[in-house]
N, C-alpha and C positions, 0 to 999 in steps of 0.2 A: 503495500499499499504506498503509493507516494504522498510526501507530508504535502501541507499548503507552502509551507517554504520553511525554509532550515538559513539556518545563521549561527554562525560563531561572532558567539559575545566574551564567554568568558577571558579571561590573562594569562591565569593564570595554572600552573596543574599540579593539581591539589593534593593527591595520594591517590595509592593504586590501591583500587575498585578491586579486580580481578582479583587477587589474594584479600579481599577482606572476606573479615571472620564475625562470629556474630559479636566478640565484642570489641572491636579492630577499635570501637569509637576511645581506644586510649590511645591505640598506635600513632594515630596522625598526627603532623607536625599545627596543622591548625586543621579551625572548623571545613565544613565540607562544603559547596556551594548548591544552591536551592532555589524552586519551582515557587510563585506562588501567584493565583488569580487577586487581583484588588477587584474588577469586575468581568463583565462577560467581552469589554472593550480596551479590559488594561492586563498586561502577563508583567510581572518583574520577577527578573530573575534577578540572584545575591551572587555574591563572594568575597570573604577578608580579602585584599591585596599588599601587600608589604607595600611600605612607605620607605625606607632603609633611613628611617627615622628612629632615635629613640622613644623608648615610650615614660610619662609622666605616672610615676604612682602617685600620683591627684584622681588624673581622671584624664583617661584619653581624648582628649577634646585637646586637653592643650598643647602634648608632643602627644604620637600613637606611632608603634612598628607597624600595625594594622589601622586597612581602615575598611569600616562595611562597606560596601559600590551596592547600591539598585540599577539596575535598569531597565525601561520598561519600557514596554511591546507593543503595539496593536498588534492582538492574535492572529488579525483577519488576511494584513498584510505582511507583518514583521517589517514595517516599519519602526526604530524607535522612536519610542516621544519626551522622553525625557533620561539623565542621568544623575545617580543625589547620592551623599556616600558621610559616613561619621567615623569619627575615631572610634575605635575597635580593640578587643581583646584575641589574644592568637586563638583563646576555645568561649565557647559563649553567646556567638556572634550569627545570633538568626534573624528569619521577616515573616511576619505573618497575621497573618488578615483575619480582623474582624466585621460585621455587619457593619461599624461605625468607625469602626478606626486600623489604624497599623501598629502593630505591636512591633517596634525596633530593637532589639535586643541584644546589647556590645557589651558582655560582661560584668560587669557591677551593676550598670545603666539599663534602666529599660524606659524608653523615648514613647508615649500618644500621640500619635498622628492621625490627625482627620486625612480621610481620603485625595488631598489637594494638596498632604505633604506637610500641612502647616503644622508644629510641635504644637499639644491641644496639653500635656504635662507632661513631667521626666520624673520617675521614683530615683534613686539611688539605693544599694540593699545595703547596709551596712554590714563592715565585714566584724563579724564574731568571732576571736582566736579560744573562747575555752569551750572546746566541747561538750564536756556537762553540762554549755547553756542550751533552755530547750529553743531559744533561741539562732543554737551555730546550726548554717547548713553544708552541706557535704555535698550535698545536690539537688541547684533547681532545674524545675520543669519546669515550662506554660503550658498549657492544652487550651484550643481550641469547637469547642464544639462545631461539628460543619454545618447548622445553621446559622454560626456566627453571632450567634448571638452569646453566649458564655466562655467567659475565657475562670479558666484554672492555673494559680499559683502555687506549686508545690515545692517544700522543700524539707530534705530528706534526712537525718542527724546518722552515722553509721553510728560514734555509742550510743548512744541512748535507744538506736533502732528504731528508731519513730520517723513519724512523718509528720509538719505542722499544714493543711491546706487551706488555702484561700478561693471562695472561685464569687467574681463579680461581673459584676453585665459585661456588654462590647466594649464599652469605649474603659472602663473597668473608672465608672466613676462613682457607682456605690456596691458595695460588701454587700452579699448577698451571704453565703455559711463562711464561721471560723472554724476549727477543729483541731485538734490533733489527733490521731491516727497510731493506735500502740496496738493496738486490743488483736489485729491480727498478724500471725506471728506467717501463719500459711499464706498470706496474700502479698505477692511480688507487687508493689507498687513503682518500681520502678520503672516498669513497663506498663503504659496504662493511658484507657481514651474515654473519653466525655460527651456526655448529648447534653440536655440542659436539666437533667434532672437528676443523671447521676455517672456516677464511677464502672467504668470495666475492666480489670485484671486478670491477669493469670494467676494462679497457682505456684507456690516454688518447686512440682515439681513438673510444672508444664503437662501438667495434663489435664485440666482445664480448667473452666474462664467459673471468675466468679465479681457479681453485680452486685453494687451497696444506692443508696440513694444519700448524693447530697447530708452532709451534718449528721449521717448517722454510721452508725460505729459495725453493726450488724450487716456482715455480708452473706449474700447468700451462693452457694458456688449449683454451677448447673453441668453435668455432669451427664453430659448427654449423651457420650457413651451408651454407659451404663444404663440410663430410662431409653434408650432408643436402638435398642438390638437390632435393626434393622438399619441402622444409619451407618458412614464408613466407619472405621479407625479410628475415632477421633482423637487429637493434637491440641492444645490450644495456646499456640504458640505468640500470635496476633493479634490478641478478640482486639475488635473496632467495633465504638457506635455507630453507626450509621442514619442513626436516627432515637426518640427515647423509651422506646422496645423492640426497639432488633440493633442485634451487629449481626459482625463479619467474621470468617476465620478462615483457616485454608489449614489443611494437613497433608500429609502423603498421599492420601488419596483422592479426594474431592476440596472444592469450596463448597463452607456450609453459611445460610442464612437460618439466624439463629433467633427467638425469639429470648426476652431476658426473662421468661420464664418456664424455659429449657427445652420447647418446642423447635426441634428442626425445622423449619418453611423450604427448604430449597436447598439441593445441592446437586456436585453439576464435578462428575470424574473428570482429571486433570492429566490423564491418562503419564505420557515421560513428563510432563513439567512438575515434576516433584518433588520442590522446594524453596517455598519462597524466598526471595532474596532479604540481602542482611544488605539493605540496603543505609545509611548512611544515614536518613532520612526518614524514611516511610512506607511500609509495602504496603500499604494502602493508601486508596485518593476516591473522594467522595468529592459527590455534587450537591452545592448547597440544599438542594428540593431534597435531600437521599435520593433518587429516583437512580446514579449512575452511580458504580463503583470499578474501580481498576484496580485491580492486584498482579503485582511486577512477581516473575515466576520463574526461577533456571534449571535448566537441563544440565545433568551432571554427567561425565563417562566415567568408570571408575575402574581403574588399572589392577591389575591382583599382582603382587608381589610374592616370588616363590618362599622367602621366607619373612617378611613381613607384610604388616594389615595393609591392604588395598589404596589407595590414593584418591580422589574425586578430583575428578579438573570440571569446572566450568563451560559448554561447548557453550550454549546457548542462554538466552532472557528474552523471556515473553511479556506483554502487556495485555490480561485477557478485561476486557472490560466489560460486565452483566447489566442489564435492566433492572433493576427488584422488581418493577410494577411486573413487568412481562415474565419474573420468573426466568431470565434466560441467558444466553451471553451473546453478547451484539457486536463485539470485537478482538481478533487474535489479533497482534502484533509482535509480529516479531524482530528485538533490536537490533538493527544495523547499523555501524562496522558493536561486535558486543564492546560495551564498558571496560570503560582499562583500570579511569579514575576517578571522572568523576559518572553519576548519576541521581537522576531527582525525575521525577512524572505527578502532572497536575489535573485537574477536569476544575471545565469552567466551570460557575455556578448552576449557569441551566446545565451542563453536561452535551454541550453541544461540537464540545473540542478538549483533547491529549494534551496538551504539551511536554516533551519529552529534553528532558535534559541530558544528554550523553558527551562524557568526555568535558569541550570545547563549544562545543554548538549546540543552539538548542532549536528546537524542529516541532511544527505544530499541525498537527493531523486533526481531519473531519470526520465526528465520531457518529455511526450511519443512523438515521429516523427508519425504526422499524413500524 
């Protein structure tokens, strides 16, 4: 399938995506580039680029070895509309879009912008070195619901084995919930997704999904493999909420659409596309209306060795798009050439376009209408 256009956008080669593993985020020298649709007529491509300057400890705006650069592109034509950049750290730099704003995360600084890129407010997270302090944060994550109406900021303290969670409206002007999560050691909150009402995560055995409502410390386990004996073997590696009552997952045998009360609504065998891509940014992309979802999958070739364990080699990467209203696959896109360094993808809010970042180039494809 030919793209509508293809454009070389990135300035730097950031990492070796071809050899990426599930924990490779600890190995890259800086954050990976990414994509985000601002709306149906604007696509943001972002990357952290080196400046050759020394970094200010006080504020990256004063002087920084990196700048977070955003390039805004017309997804219909591939024309660059504008570029903008901010002082950044090598880690913790990203851009996310909500229904009413843009979240620019650069290390300890979070800027909330309007859709015209005007800065509305700025948060600076204080450094708290005492790991016994409940406010100490070893890992901070910002999640946005598929609708863009809800934002959750999570802060994990490794020593206390606890997370502090804050839920906000789309422009972070009104707090909805704030609580500490310490009562569920079996829930792996490092990898989670949110809707406008709750959270989905995996258990530590990576076998079952768990869901909860905002503000609650009570989690319900969705043991789909046990409750639905006719369904494929279940493995909850990447549970992703697509609306308040639906979530999707992928395992070695099928794509699954599951309700939050544990019912399997749809399955689609994945044939030889047997492994979720260990993308640095995402494994699923969801249209804002929740109708379409894209999933990234790898096919691997296992080579047997006479005196050692076999080694797996990635031979292809596919993006598969589903229409959840129709309960069917609408596109299977083979990504060529095979990504070696950077890879990301995003669906437009109306689900009509798919943007793909492959190393330095960005392409936009039209998603077929059924």
